N, C-alpha and C positions, 0 to 999 in steps of 0.2 A: 504494500500500500504506500502511495506517495505521502511524503511528510506534510504536516499541516502548513508549513511555510510555503508549500507550493499550491495553496488554495487559489482557485480562480474566484474573483469577486470577494475575497475575504474568507469565505467558508467553502470554496470549491476545491475538492481534491482532484487536481488536474495536472498542472505542470509548472515548472519554473521557467520563466521567460528570461532569456539572456538579453541584457540591455543592449539596445541598438541605437546608434546615433544616426539619424537621418541627415545629419549635416556633413558627414564625411565627404571629401572630394571624390568624385568619380570621373575618371577619364573615359568619356563615352566612346572615343575611337578605339581605346584598348578593350573596353568591355564587350563591344560588338564586333570584334575582328578575330578571325581564326583562319589559319591556312591562307593568309593574305587575301581572303575574300570577306567583304563586309557582310555581317549577319545582322539583319534588321528585324526587330520584332514586328509581328503583324497585329499586335494589340493596338487598338485605336484609343490610346491614352495620351494625355498631355505629358510634357516633361516632368511636371511636378508629380503627377499620378504614377509615372513609371518609377519614381523614387520609392514607392511603396513595395516594389518587388523584393528589394533586399530585406526589409524587415519581415515581409511575408515569408520569405525563405528561412530567415533566422527563427521565426516562430515554428516553421516546419521541422527544422533540425533540432531545436530545443525540446519541443514536444516529443519528437521521435526518440531522442536520447533517454528521456525519462521513462518512456514505455519500455525501451530495450533493457532497462535494468531489471525488469521483472519477467519479460518474455523474450523468446529468441526469434521466432518467425512472426514478424509484424507486418501489417499492411494498413495504411491509413490514407485518407485524403485530408491532408492538413488544411487545405483550402475549404473543405466542407466544414470542419470544426470552426475555422476562423470566420467563415461567413455566417454560420449559425450563431456564434457568440456576438457578432456584430449586430445581427437582427435583435438579439436579446438586449444589447446595449441601449436600444432606444427606450427601454423601460427603466434604465438605471437613473437614480437621482443625480449622481455626479456624472455628467455626460462624458467626462474625460476618462473615467474609469475603464470603460471598455477599450478605448483606444490604447491605453497603457497595457492592458492585458494582451491584446493581439499585436502589440509592438508598433503601432502607428503613432506618428506625431500629430497633434491636433485633437479636436473633439469628435463627437459622434456625427456632426453634420458633414465634416470632411470625409469621415469614414463612409458614410452613406453615399456621398457623391462618387467616391472611388469605386465602391462596389456596384453602383448603378451603371457606371461606364464600363467596368470590367465585365459585368454580366451581359451587357448589350454587345460588347465586342466578342466575347466567347460564344455568344449565340448567333453571331453573324454567319453569313455563308462561308467566309474564309475558314472558320473553325468547325462549323456544324456537320461537316462530312464525317468527322471522327469523334467529336465531343458534343455531349448534350448535358444540360444542367437545369436545375429549377428549384423553387422553394414553395412550400405550402404551409398554411395554418389549418390544421384539421381539428374541428371542434364539435363536441356533442351538441346536438340541437337544443338540449335542455340546459346547457351550461350558461353561466352569465356571460354577457357579451363584453368584448374589449372596447376601450375608448376609441372613438373614430380617428383621432389624430395619430394614434399608435398604428392602427391598421392602414391608414392612408399612407403613412411614411413607408411601411414595409411593402405595400403594393407598388408604390412609386419607385423606390430605390432598389428593391430586391425582386421585382416582378413576382410578388407573392400571390399565389392562388389561395383564396379563402374558401374553404370547403366545410360545410356543415354536414354532419353524418348522424346516424342513429347508432350510438355506441351500445354494445350489448356485452354480456359476460362472455368469457371464453367458452363456457359450456354452450351458449347459444350461437356463438360465432368463433369456431376454433381458429388457431393460428393458420395463416395461409388463406383464410376466407374472409377476413375482416377488411373493411374499406381501406385502412392504412396499409395492409398487406398487398391488396390489389393495386394500390397506388405505386408501391415499390416494384411490383412485378411489371407493371406497364412502363414505368419510367426507366427501369434497368434492362428492359428487353428480356425479362425472365431470369436474369442472372442472380438476383436476390429476390427470394419469394416471400419474405416477411419483413415487417418493420422491426427495428430494435426493441420497441416497447409497444404493448397494446394501448390504444386510446380507450380508457375506461369510461363508464358513465359519469357524466358531469365533469369531464376532463377535456383537455386539449393538448395538442402537440405541434411544435414547429418541426418541419421536415425539410431536409435538403438532399438533393441527389446529384452525383456526378457520374457520367457514363462515358467511357472511352472505348472505341473500337477502331483499331488501325491495322492496316496491312503493311508489311515491310516494303520499303522502297525497292529493296533487292531481296527477294524471298530466298529462303533456304531450300536446297534441293532435298526432297524427302528421301531420295535414294541414298543420300549420304548420312542419314540419321542412323546411328549405331548405339546399341546399349553399352554403357560403360559404368564406371564406379564414381559415385559422389560421396565424399567423405563427410559424414555428419559429426565426427570427432576424430582425433588422431588415431584411435584404435578401431573405429567402426565405419562401415560404408554400406551404401545401398546401391542396387543396380537400377539405373534409370536411362531412358533414351536421351542421347545428346545429338543435337543438330549441328552440322558442321559446314564451314565454308572457308575459302581462302580468297583474299583480294584486298583492294585498297579500302581500308576502314579507318575511320577517325579514332585515333589512339592517343592516350595521355599517360605518362608515367612520372612518378615522383618518389620520394624516399619511402612513403608509407603504403602506396597502392598504385595499381595500374587501372585504367578505365578505357572502355570503348563506348562509342555513341552510335546508335543505329537509328536512322531516320525512318519515319512512316510516310507513306504516300508521297506528297509533294514536298515533304520536309518541314511542314508546320510544327509537327511534334517529333520528339525523339525519345528513345529508351536509352538510358545510361546504365551500364553495369560497372560497379566499383568493386574491384577484387583486391583485398589486402595482400601485400607482398608476403607478410608473415601469415601463414594459414591460420584461420580461426581467430584472427585479431580484428574482427568486425568492430568490437567495442572501442579498441584503440583508434581505429580510423574514424568512427563516428564522433569521438571526443574532439577531433580536430576539424570537423566539418561545420562550416557556417556559411553565410552568404558570400563572404569574401573568398574563402577557399573554393567554394562552389564555382564562382565566376572565374577564378584563376584556372580551375580545371577546364571549364567550358572554353575559355579563350586559348588554352594551351593545346586543345585537340588538333592533331595533325594527321592527315591521311598517310597511312603507312601500310605496307604489305603485312597482313595479319592472318594467321591461321586461327580461326575462331571456333570454339566448341562451347555450346551453351546447353544446359538441360532444358528439356521440354517439361514444364511443370504448371501446376495450378495450386493456388493457396487461398485461404480465406481467414479473416480475423475479425473478432468482435471485441469491443471494449465498452465498459459501462463505468460511469462515475456517479456517485451519490452527491447530491448538491442540496444546498439550503440557503437560498438568497432571496430576500424580500425586495421587490421592485417598487416603483412609484405607486401611489395610491390608485387603485382601479386595475392594476396589473398584478395577477396572482403570483405567488412564490413559485420558484423553480424546484423541481424534485430530482430529475434524472437527466443525464446527458450521455448519449451513446452513439456508436457508429458500427455498422457492419460493412465489411469490404471484401471484395473478391478480385483475384487476378489470375490470368492464365496466358501463357504464350506457347506458340508452336512454330512450325516452319512457315506458316502463312502470315503471322502477325501476333498481336497481343490485345487483350481486352482487360478492362478494369472497371469496377463499379463500386460505389460507396453511397450509403444512405446514412445521414446524420440526423439525430432526433433529439429534441429537447422536450421532455415530458413535463407537463404542468398539471399536478394532481388535483388542485382545487381551483377550478377555472375562474377566472374571468377569462604468378610463376616466373621463371627465368626467360631471358631473351633467346630467340632462336638464331640459328646460323644464317649467314648470307643475307642479313637485313630483314629476315622474317621474324615477326613477333608471334610467339605462341601464347594465346589467351584461352586457357582451358579452365573454365569455371567449375572445378571439381571439388570445391570446398565453399563454405558459407560466404555469401556476398550481399552487397547492398544494390538495390535497383530503384530507378526513378522514372516517371514519365513527366516531361516538362515541355513547356512551349519553347521552341527553338531559339527565337530571337531574344526574348527577355530572360529566359531561364526560369520562369515562374513554375514552381513545382506543383503538380496536380496530384500525383501519387508518389509515395515513397514506401519501400518495403525492404525486408531482409529475407533471404532464403537460406535454409540450412539442411534441406532435404528431409525434413520431418514429415512431409506429406506422403513419403513412400513407405509402404508397409514392409516390415521384415528387415532385419539387418544381418550383416555377415561380418565376421572378424577373423 
């Protein structure tokens, strides 16, 4: 359990946020240049709004590090958590509280404007081929109603759908059949079949979803997929299919890890694999990751002849937090915050889905010879899905092979 000092909103058992200075100087030409080719974000945000990408990624890494202390295979959408907390921030008495929690400079008005423009941009034709997202407030029709200004702000800034339902007990509507479950199924294309929490009678919930489905720009040849060993610990391994290819792939190496970046489709999104140089040292690498080191890695990626071998795998992760925070008058207290997430990748591409929910109980390896890099992900690694130009992290996870049944030693 996370320590009390890492409470969100004063009583929230969630995470410790690493202080981020939004005032640090950023060399734009350096940040968006790799392999001597300018990489420009396709996010339609102002220069000021783009400065929120760094603290957003710091939130992602800080949150993820805290979770990794207790779990090994993790997958979250940090942006899903961040957006849900931002929506809740509209009910906080001290409007700057939520901005501090999610790492932004300024108050809730600036936060709302940023997410309004970010949601509009990520929902545009440029991104919608591979990414979809949305927010909803689902409320039992018998529950007390929210103040109109609160609802109007969420509808305007977060494209919130207001949905009244007839909530029933789990005996009357089992999991998978309830309105909130059907919403999750529809929004995630069936990848997630239930909401993190049921919406009980006289209750309400804020719901957020992110869904990514991308095909590799350069697909793997299925004929080259071979079963090999993935080491779950120094003494144990499991047999799993590995997809293989060799060619010019964006590669980065430093003292602690090596990384590759694989583009999807037209290159709007990429999957990054970060493999510790010292096997099983995922924790040590995570400790050094923040927005600055993340951008250094992205900017340092260079095309190189790489012999690549990655496991075909799927994973899911669920996290729940108990909360107790009283908002403004007329806005009910918060009870639970949680997220369910799923990821899988194969020779054709990768998919990821996450549903975040805030429940309100009382409503209102070594280098190869001859210039070839061998990148064989046969031990635990970190992976991300991010927007190519800005580096905005949408999903982040670790993989240790725990999804495979049976071990051999």
